[in-house]
C-alpha positions as CSV (number, residue, x, y, z in Angstrom):
1,M,-25.5,46.6,57.8
2,A,-24.3,43.5,56.4
3,T,-23.8,43.2,52.6
4,T,-23.2,40.1,50.4
5,R,-21.3,40.0,47.1
6,N,-21.6,37.3,44.6
7,A,-19.7,35.6,41.8
8,H,-20.0,32.2,40.2
9,A,-17.9,30.1,38.2
10,G,-18.2,27.4,35.5
11,W,-15.8,24.4,34.7
12,V,-15.5,22.1,31.8
13,G,-13.1,19.2,31.6
14,D,-10.4,17.7,34.1
15,L,-8.1,19.8,36.0
16,P,-5.1,20.0,34.2
17,T,-6.7,20.5,30.6
18,G,-10.2,22.1,31.4
19,A,-11.0,25.8,31.7
20,G,-13.8,27.6,33.0
21,Q,-15.0,31.3,33.7
22,V,-15.7,33.2,36.8
23,T,-18.1,36.1,36.6
24,L,-18.4,39.0,39.1
25,D,-22.2,38.9,39.4
26,S,-22.8,41.9,42.0
27,S,-20.8,44.5,40.3
28,E,-21.3,43.0,36.8
29,L,-17.9,44.0,36.0
30,G,-17.0,41.0,33.6
31,T,-16.5,37.5,33.1
32,F,-13.1,36.2,33.1
33,D,-11.3,33.0,31.8
34,I,-9.8,30.8,34.2
35,T,-7.3,27.5,33.6
36,W,-5.1,25.5,35.8
37,K,-2.3,26.6,33.9
38,A,-3.2,30.3,34.5
39,R,-3.1,29.1,38.1
40,A,-0.1,27.3,38.4
41,E,2.1,28.6,35.6
42,A,1.6,31.4,33.3
43,A,-1.3,33.5,33.5
44,E,-1.4,34.1,29.7
45,G,-4.6,36.6,29.7
46,K,-6.4,34.4,32.4
47,T,-7.0,34.9,35.9
48,S,-6.9,32.7,39.0
49,P,-8.3,32.7,42.5
50,E,-5.2,33.7,43.8
51,E,-5.2,37.0,41.6
52,L,-8.8,37.7,42.8
53,I,-7.7,37.1,46.3
54,A,-4.7,39.5,45.6
55,A,-6.8,42.2,44.4
56,A,-9.4,41.7,47.1
57,H,-6.4,42.0,49.6
58,A,-4.9,44.9,48.2
59,S,-8.1,46.8,47.8
60,C,-9.2,45.9,51.4
61,F,-5.8,47.0,53.1
62,A,-5.9,50.3,51.1
63,M,-9.5,51.0,52.7
64,A,-8.0,49.8,56.2
65,F,-5.0,51.9,55.8
66,S,-7.0,55.0,55.0
67,N,-9.5,54.5,57.8
68,E,-6.7,54.1,60.4
69,L,-4.9,57.0,59.0
70,S,-7.9,59.3,59.2
71,T,-8.9,58.1,62.7
72,A,-5.4,59.1,63.8
73,G,-5.7,62.6,62.2
74,H,-3.8,62.4,59.2
75,A,-4.5,62.7,55.2
76,A,-2.6,61.1,52.6
77,D,-1.4,62.6,49.4
78,Y,-1.5,59.4,47.9
79,V,-1.6,55.7,48.7
80,N,-0.5,52.6,46.6
81,T,-0.9,49.2,47.8
82,S,-0.4,45.9,46.1
83,A,-0.7,42.5,47.1
84,A,1.0,39.2,45.9
85,V,-0.7,36.0,46.9
86,T,1.4,32.7,46.5
87,F,0.1,29.6,45.4
88,V,2.1,26.1,45.7
89,P,0.5,23.3,43.5
90,G,-0.1,20.5,45.8
91,T,0.0,22.7,49.1
92,G,-2.1,25.7,48.5
93,I,-2.0,29.6,49.2
94,T,1.0,30.1,51.4
95,G,1.0,33.7,51.8
96,S,0.0,37.3,50.8
97,H,2.5,40.1,50.6
98,L,1.5,43.5,50.8
99,T,3.3,46.3,49.6
100,L,2.3,50.0,50.6
101,A,3.7,53.3,49.6
102,A,2.3,56.5,50.9
103,K,3.0,60.1,50.9
104,I,1.5,61.6,54.2
105,P,2.4,65.1,55.1
106,G,3.5,65.6,58.8
107,I,3.4,62.0,60.1
108,S,6.3,60.4,61.8
109,Q,7.8,57.2,60.6
110,E,6.7,55.4,63.9
111,D,2.9,56.6,63.5
112,F,3.2,55.5,60.0
113,N,4.4,52.1,61.2
114,T,2.0,51.6,63.9
115,I,-1.0,52.6,61.4
116,S,0.2,50.5,58.5
117,N,0.6,47.6,61.0
118,A,-2.9,48.0,62.5
119,A,-4.3,48.3,59.0
120,K,-2.4,44.8,58.0
121,S,-4.3,43.1,61.0
122,G,-7.5,45.2,61.1
123,C,-8.3,44.5,57.3
124,P,-11.0,41.8,57.0
125,V,-9.5,40.2,54.2
126,S,-6.4,39.7,56.1
127,A,-8.7,38.1,58.6
128,A,-10.1,35.9,56.1
129,L,-6.6,34.7,55.3
130,A,-5.2,34.2,58.8
131,G,-4.2,30.7,58.2
132,V,-1.6,31.9,55.9
133,E,1.5,34.2,56.5
134,I,0.9,37.8,55.8
135,T,3.6,40.2,55.3
136,L,4.1,44.0,54.9
137,D,6.5,46.1,53.3
138,A,5.5,49.9,53.9
139,T,7.4,52.8,52.5
140,L,6.6,56.6,53.7
141,E,7.5,58.6,50.8
142,A,9.1,62.0,51.0
């Protein structure tokens, strides 16, 4: 079954000095301030499209990894993921760097690497970001 999630944004002013807000409509979790400065310089309490993409990528990868792991017959004690999306003004989004740290009893390093790489390529957000470099640092913790 297909699902659609919605958000909307409003903006007032020009790009460098204007400001806006983005609202998460589907979840109703909140409205967040956005500015060019928050996107291209320091966040200063505001968000950016790249931060929202990073949140989407980290959560999608965590889900994909957990699915690949259970499909292979493993269960994690914990899985921690993060994503760092890089934006270069004048160029655009240049990459997303995923970081994974997991504790998984009884898994080999080789299986962990295979599963984490499968999750990286199988994550739907990774597919949506196919035009940029996606890297992964995966650590199996003892």
